[in-house]
C-alpha positions in Angstrom: -30.8 8.2 -11.2 -31.5 4.9 -12.9 -29.0 3.1 -15.2 -26.9 6.3 -15.5 -25.8 5.8 -11.9 -23.7 2.8 -13.1 -21.5 5.1 -15.2 -19.0 6.3 -12.5 -18.1 2.8 -11.2 -18.0 1.4 -14.7 -15.7 4.3 -15.8 -13.4 3.5 -12.8 -13.3 -0.2 -13.6 -12.7 0.2 -17.4 -9.9 2.8 -16.8 -8.4 0.6 -14.1 -8.1 -2.2 -16.6 -6.8 0.0 -19.4 -4.4 2.3 -17.5 -3.5 0.0 -14.6 -3.6 3.2 -12.5 -5.9 3.1 -9.5 -5.7 6.9 -8.7 -6.5 8.0 -12.3 -9.3 5.5 -12.5 -10.9 6.5 -9.2 -10.6 10.2 -9.8 -12.1 9.8 -13.3 -15.0 7.9 -11.8 -15.6 10.6 -9.2 -15.4 13.5 -11.7 -17.7 11.8 -14.2 -20.2 11.2 -11.5 -20.1 14.8 -10.3 -20.3 16.0 -13.9 -23.6 14.0 -14.2 -24.9 15.3 -10.9 -24.3 19.0 -11.9 -25.9 18.6 -15.3 -22.8 18.4 -17.5 -21.1 21.7 -16.6 -17.3 20.9 -16.5 -16.1 23.9 -14.5 -18.8 23.5 -11.9 -18.1 19.7 -11.8 -14.4 20.5 -11.1 -15.1 22.9 -8.2 -17.8 20.5 -6.8 -15.4 17.6 -7.0 -12.7 19.5 -5.1 -14.9 21.4 -2.7 -17.7 19.0 -1.8 -16.3 15.6 -2.5 -12.5 15.7 -1.8 -12.1 18.3 0.9 -14.8 17.0 3.2 -13.3 13.5 3.1 -9.9 14.8 4.4 -11.6 17.2 6.9 -13.7 14.5 8.5 -12.2 13.6 11.9 -12.5 9.8 11.4 -10.9 10.0 7.9 -8.1 12.3 9.1 -7.3 9.8 11.9 -7.1 6.9 9.4 -4.7 8.9 7.2 -2.4 9.8 10.2 -2.4 6.1 11.2 -1.4 5.1 7.7 1.7 7.3 7.9 2.8 5.8 11.2 2.3 2.3 9.7 4.4 3.3 6.6 7.3 4.5 8.7 7.3 1.4 10.9 7.1 -1.1 8.0 10.0 0.7 6.2 12.2 0.3 9.3 11.2 -3.4 9.6 12.1 -4.0 6.0 15.5 -2.2 6.1 16.6 -3.5 9.5 17.7 -6.9 8.1 15.7 -8.6 11.0 13.4 -10.4 8.6 16.3 -12.0 6.7 18.1 -12.8 9.9 15.1 -14.5 11.4 14.7 -16.6 8.2 18.4 -17.5 8.2 18.2 -18.6 11.8 15.6 -21.2 10.7 17.8 -22.5 7.9 20.0 -24.5 10.2 17.1 -26.9 10.8 16.1 -27.5 7.2 17.1 -30.9 5.9 14.1 -32.0 3.9 12.0 -30.7 1.0 9.0 -30.4 3.2 10.9 -28.4 5.8 12.3 -26.1 3.2 8.8 -25.3 1.9 7.3 -25.0 5.3 10.1 -22.7 6.5 9.6 -20.4 3.5 5.8 -20.5 4.2 6.4 -19.6 7.9 8.8 -16.9 6.9 6.2 -15.3 4.7 3.7 -15.4 7.5 6.1 -13.7 9.9 6.6 -10.8 7.5 2.8 -10.3 7.6 3.3 -6.5 8.1 4.3 -6.0 4.5 2.8 -7.7 1.5 5.4 -6.2 -0.8 8.3 -7.0 1.6 7.6 -10.7 1.8 8.8 -11.6 -1.7 11.9 -9.4 -1.4 12.9 -10.6 2.1 12.0 -14.3 2.0 12.7 -15.0 -1.6 16.5 -14.1 -1.7 17.0 -16.0 1.6 15.4 -19.2 0.5 16.4 -19.4 -3.2 19.7 -21.2 -2.6 18.1 -23.5 0.0 15.4 -24.5 -2.6 18.1 -25.1 -5.2 20.0 -27.3 -2.8 16.9 -29.2 -1.9 16.0 -29.5 -5.7 12.8 -27.6 -5.4 11.8 -25.4 -8.3 12.1 -21.6 -8.3 8.4 -21.6 -9.5 7.5 -23.3 -6.2 9.3 -20.7 -4.2 7.6 -17.9 -6.2 4.2 -19.5 -5.5 4.9 -19.8 -1.7 6.1 -16.2 -1.2 3.2 -14.9 -3.4 0.7 -16.9 -1.4 2.0 -15.5 1.9 2.0 -11.8 0.8 -1.4 -10.3 0.1 -3.4 -13.4 1.1 -1.8 -13.1 4.6 -1.9 -9.3 4.8 -5.7 -9.1 4.1 -6.3 -11.4 7.1 -4.6 -9.0 9.6 -7.0 -6.3 10.8 -4.4 -3.9 12.4 -2.0 -3.3 9.5 -2.4 -1.1 6.4 -4.7 -3.5 4.6 -7.1 -3.7 7.5 -7.0 0.0 8.2 -7.8 0.7 4.5 -10.7 -1.8 4.4 -12.1 -0.5 7.7 -12.1 3.0 6.3 -14.2 1.9 3.4 -16.6 -0.1 5.6 -17.0 2.7 8.1 -18.1 5.1 5.4 -20.9 2.7 4.3 -22.0 2.0 7.9 -22.3 5.7 8.6 -24.3 6.2 5.4 -26.7 3.4 6.3 -27.0 4.6 9.9 -25.5 1.5 11.4 -23.8 1.8 14.8 -21.3 -1.0 14.1 -17.6 -1.3 15.0 -15.7 -1.6 11.8 -12.9 -3.4 13.7 -15.3 -6.0 15.2 -17.0 -6.4 11.8 -13.7 -7.0 10.0 -12.7 -9.6 12.6 -16.0 -11.4 12.1 -15.5 -11.3 8.3 -12.2 -13.3 8.6 -13.8 -16.8 8.6 -15.5 -15.8 5.3 -12.3 -14.8 3.5 -12.3 -18.2 1.9 -9.9 -17.5 -0.9 -7.1 -16.0 1.2 -7.4 -18.7 3.9 -7.4 -21.5 1.3 -4.4 -20.0 -0.5 -2.4 -19.9 2.7 -3.4 -23.4 3.8 -2.7 -25.0 0.4 1.1 -24.5 0.9 1.6 -26.8 3.9 -0.9 -29.3 2.4 1.1 -29.6 -0.9 4.5 -29.4 0.9 3.7 -32.3 3.3 1.7 -34.5 0.9 3.9 -33.8 -2.2 0.7 -33.7 -4.3 1.6 -31.2 -7.0 -0.3 -31.0 -10.2 -0.3 -29.2 -13.6 2.6 -27.1 -14.7 4.0 -27.0 -11.1 4.3 -30.7 -11.1 6.2 -30.5 -14.4 8.6 -27.8 -12.9 9.2 -30.0 -9.8 9.9 -33.0 -12.0 12.4 -31.0 -14.1 14.4 -29.9 -11.1 14.3 -33.3 -9.4 15.5 -35.3 -12.4 17.8 -32.9 -14.1 18.8 -30.3 -11.6 17.9 -27.5 -14.1 16.5 -24.5 -12.3 14.7 -23.2 -15.4 13.3 -24.3 -18.7 15.6 -23.6 -21.7 13.4 -20.6 -22.8 12.9 -19.1 -19.3 14.1 -15.6 -18.5 14.3 -15.3 -14.7 13.7 -12.0 -13.0 15.9 -10.6 -10.3 16.4 -6.8 -9.9 19.9 -5.9 -8.8 18.6 -4.0 -5.7 16.9 -7.1 -4.3 20.2 -9.0 -4.2 21.2 -6.7 -1.3 18.2 -7.6 0.8 19.7 -10.8 2.1 23.1 -9.2 2.6 21.7 -6.9 5.3 21.1 -10.1 7.4 24.8 -10.0 8.2 24.2 -6.9 10.4 20.5 -7.6 11.1 19.4 -9.7 14.0 16.2 -11.6 14.7 15.5 -9.4 17.7 14.9 -6.5 15.2 11.8 -8.3 14.1 10.3 -10.0 17.1 10.9 -7.4 19.8 9.3 -4.5 17.9 6.3 -6.7 17.0 6.1 -7.8 20.7 6.0 -4.1 21.7 3.3 -3.5 19.0 1.1 -6.3 20.3 1.6 -5.6 24.0 0.9 -1.9 23.6 -2.1 -2.4 21.3 -3.9 -5.1 23.2 -2.9 -3.6 26.6 -4.6 -0.3 25.6 -7.6 -2.1 24.1 -8.1 -4.1 27.3 -8.2 -0.8 29.3 -11.3 0.0 27.2 -12.9 -3.4 28.0 -11.7 -5.5 25.0 -12.6 -8.2 24.2 -15.7 -8.3 26.4 -16.9 -4.8 25.4 -16.9 -3.1 22.0 -14.1 -0.5 21.7 -15.0 2.9 20.3 -13.6 3.5 16.9 -11.6 6.6 18.0 -10.1 4.6 21.0 -9.1 1.8 18.6 -7.3 4.2 16.2 -5.5 6.0 19.0 -4.4 2.7 20.5 -3.2 1.4 17.2 -1.3 4.6 16.3 0.3 4.6 19.8 1.3 1.0 19.3 3.0 1.7 15.9 4.8 4.7 17.3 6.2 2.8 20.3 7.2 -0.1 18.1 9.0 2.2 15.7 10.8 3.8 18.7 11.9 0.3 19.9 13.3 -0.7 16.5 15.1 2.7 16.1 16.8 2.1 19.5 17.7 -1.5 18.5 19.2 -0.4 15.1 21.3 2.1 16.9 22.4 -0.3 19.6 23.4 -3.0 17.1 24.9 -0.4 14.8 22.8 -1.4 11.8 22.6 2.2 10.6 23.3 5.7 11.8 20.4 7.7 13.3 20.2 10.1 10.3 19.9 7.1 8.0 17.2 5.5 10.2 15.2 8.7 10.3 15.5 9.0 6.6 14.1 5.4 6.2 11.2 6.2 8.5 10.2 9.4 6.7 10.5 7.7 3.3 8.3 4.9 4.5 5.7 7.6 5.5 6.1 9.1 2.0 5.2 5.7 0.4 1.8 5.9 2.2 0.9 9.0 0.2 -0.3 6.8 -2.7 -2.4 4.7 -0.3 -3.8 7.9 1.4 -4.7 9.4 -2.0 -6.3 6.2 -3.0 -8.4 6.1 0.1 -9.6 9.7 -0.2 -10.6 9.0 -3.8 -12.3 5.8 -2.7 -14.3 7.7 0.0 -15.2 10.3 -2.6 -16.4 7.7 -5.2 -18.5 6.1 -2.4 -20.2 9.4 -1.8 -20.8 9.9 -5.5 -22.2 6.4 -5.8 -24.4 7.1 -2.8 -25.7 10.4 -4.1 -26.5 8.9 -7.5 -28.3 5.9 -5.9 -26.2 3.3 -7.7 -26.6 0.6 -5.1 -30.4 1.4 -4.9 -30.7 1.0 -8.6 -28.9 -2.4 -8.6 -31.1 -3.6 -5.8 -34.3 -2.6 -7.7 -33.0 -4.3 -10.8 -32.3 -7.6 -9.2 -34.8 -7.7 -6.3 -37.2 -10.5 -7.0 -35.1 -11.8 -9.9 -32.0 -13.0 -8.0 -32.3 -14.8 -4.7 -30.4 -13.2 -1.8 -28.3 -16.2 -1.1 -26.5 -16.0 -4.5 -25.4 -12.3 -4.0 -22.1 -13.2 -2.3 -21.1 -15.6 -5.1 -21.9 -12.8 -7.7 -19.8 -10.3 -5.7 -16.9 -12.8 -5.6 -17.0 -13.4 -9.3 -17.3 -9.7 -10.2 -14.5 -8.8 -7.8 -12.3 -11.6 -9.1 -12.7 -10.6 -12.7 -12.1 -6.9 -11.9 -8.9 -7.6 -9.8 -7.6 -10.1 -12.4 -8.0 -7.6 -15.2 -6.6 -4.6 -13.2 -4.1 -6.4 -10.9 -5.4 -4.3 -8.0 -7.3 -5.5 -5.0 -7.5 -2.1 -3.3 -9.0 -0.5 -6.4 -11.5 -3.4 -6.5 -12.4 -2.8 -2.8 -12.9 0.9 -3.4 -15.4 0.3 -6.1 -17.1 -2.8 -4.8 -17.6 -2.3 -1.1 -19.8 0.9 -1.5 -22.1 -1.2 -3.6 -21.9 -4.5 -1.8 -22.7 -3.3 1.7 -25.9 -1.4 0.7 -26.9 -4.3 -1.5 -26.5 -6.8 1.4 -28.7 -4.6 3.7 -31.4 -4.0 1.1 -31.7 -7.5 -0.2 -31.4 -9.1 3.3 -28.2 -11.0 2.2 -25.7 -11.9 4.9 -23.5 -8.8 5.1 -20.4 -10.5 6.6 -20.5 -13.1 3.8 -20.9 -10.3 1.2 -17.9 -8.4 2.6 -15.9 -11.6 2.7 -16.8 -12.2 -1.0 -15.6 -8.8 -2.1 -12.3 -9.2 -0.1 -11.8 -12.7 -1.6 -12.5 -11.6 -5.1 -10.0 -8.7 -4.8 -7.3 -11.0 -3.4 -7.8 -13.5 -6.3 -6.6 -11.0 -8.9 -4.0 -9.5 -6.6 -2.6 -12.9 -6.0 -2.4 -14.3 -9.6 -2.8 -11.5 -12.1 0.3 -11.3 -14.2 0.2 -7.5 -13.8 -0.2 -7.5 -10.0 2.7 -5.9 -8.2 3.0 -8.8 -5.7 3.0 -11.3 -8.5 5.8 -9.5 -10.3 7.8 -9.1 -7.0 7.3 -12.8 -6.2 8.9 -13.7 -9.6 11.7 -11.3 -8.8 12.3 -12.4 -5.2 12.4 -16.0 -6.2 14.5 -15.4 -9.2 11.9 -17.1 -11.4 10.7 -16.5 -14.9 7.6 -14.3 -14.5 5.5 -16.2 -17.1 6.6 -19.6 -15.5 5.4 -18.3 -12.1 2.0 -17.2 -13.5 1.6 -20.4 -15.4 2.4 -22.7 -12.5 0.5 -20.7 -9.9 -2.7 -20.1 -11.9 -4.1 -23.7 -11.6 -3.7 -23.6 -7.9 -5.4 -20.2 -7.7 -8.3 -21.4 -9.9 -8.7 -24.4 -7.6 -8.9 -22.2 -4.5 -11.2 -19.8 -6.4 -13.6 -22.5 -7.4 -13.8 -23.9 -3.9 -14.3 -20.3 -2.5 -17.2 -19.8 -5.0 -18.8 -23.0 -3.6 -18.2 -21.7 -0.1 -20.0 -18.4 -0.9 -23.0 -20.2 -2.3 -23.3 -22.3 0.9 -22.5 -19.4 3.2 -25.0 -17.3 1.3 -27.7 -19.7 2.5 -26.5 -20.5 6.0 -24.5 -17.4 6.9 -22.4 -19.7 9.1 -18.7 -19.3 9.6 -18.5 -23.1 9.8 -18.6 -23.1 6.0 -14.9 -22.5 6.2 -14.5 -26.1 7.4 -16.3 -27.3 4.3 -14.0 -25.4 2.0 -10.9 -26.8 3.8 -12.3 -30.4 3.3 -12.9 -29.6 -0.4 -9.4 -28.3 -0.7 -7.9 -31.5 0.6 -10.0 -33.6 -1.8 -9.3 -31.3 -4.7 -5.5 -31.4 -4.2 -5.6 -35.2 -3.9 -7.8 -35.7 -7.0 -6.0 -33.1 -9.2 -2.6 -34.6 -8.3 -3.7 -38.0 -9.4 -5.3 -36.7 -12.7 -2.8 -34.0 -13.6 0.3 -35.1 -11.9 3.5 -35.7 -13.9 5.0 -39.2 -14.0 7.9 -38.9 -16.4 10.3 -36.1 -17.4 9.2 -36.6 -21.1 5.7 -35.6 -20.1 7.0 -32.6 -18.1 8.6 -31.2 -21.2 5.5 -31.5 -23.3 
């Protein structure tokens, strides 16, 4: 349909930036696209949107299985967050913390352990470590950066939690449309080495903690705490919602076993069932994988319910209420996914990807496509604060583009995921950014200001990585980006480090 096929995704992007509401944005994109398809008849567009674009997505057996799986994940994650096990596990490591580096590495490790919940990481790890950081004279800005960098950047690297399930759902839709007999799970695992931004963000923490090579506003904040003991700048207004203060208190009843045993049950069940289907030597059918994962989450939830009752953390009625409320929280994700599938169908029917391919074919070399996808995704997620909305709009365009232009598909998918994480990680309106300021008890603007130079550093290196990987298609490009990260941190700390407190206040 030519240039007009760009209207639905553009409407979704613009509204996402204006409204900061993914559901409203995606639905509007779908409806506008259908309105164009039916020739501008509003009533017919409404019935078509509901009957031929929304209903079929829910009725599809694959999509229905994904939605059911999301509810099981939501219930399990809620139990993990409310059990107090995460805080107890973090507190058990506190006894061995006696240096600045150990404090930062412990918070980093704690964030990785809570991989199952990107929003839970800031609210579990932050309140546990804030007093430890104060005692070690490490800034609250540094704590906010660490817990922010171990929330969504870690979650996007795990294929079998809500993030992975959501992304696989989007990928599978495009594989089916293109007639590709690919396993979305295997593909997502192969994409991991190309998620440059997320990997660099996670690795930057131990690098900075061990070498003490801070730079920019973070170096100023560290100098402030070290020389004066002041937790905040005079004009700072730290965030800490009252309800988050109770997160660490639950550690008194919580026990570390409430985290590690359910996760052990989850892993053993999942990989035990997958091995019965020939994993990792044979590809596992999509339905078998979804059934295995759903079973694993169900048994893991049963195990944590039993543990919470045995250790008298909560009564059964309270536990069941937590579980069902966790499932309810996934309704937003489920609606987002259904609308994302619908928008993908609209974009496919209008030939949006085909039009973009025709427009750039012969004008833009295939190797630069991943870099372009990364930049567009980064700009979109930074403006909207949403990685999931970015994926919903970008993946249905990126995968067909990669196939048509003979670009490396794994690299292109990695570029979209990295671009989405960039904004989710450092946008001032991102939920994880706000919760990280809250969990650390830091001023929100101070957190954004100190974290952004680190994010831009990783983003620049990731862009270089996508240019190189666009040519080679090699996962070894990841090693190049890690080397560049080490060099960048060393050089920037020398150029933009802070030597005196007077400079820190400037």
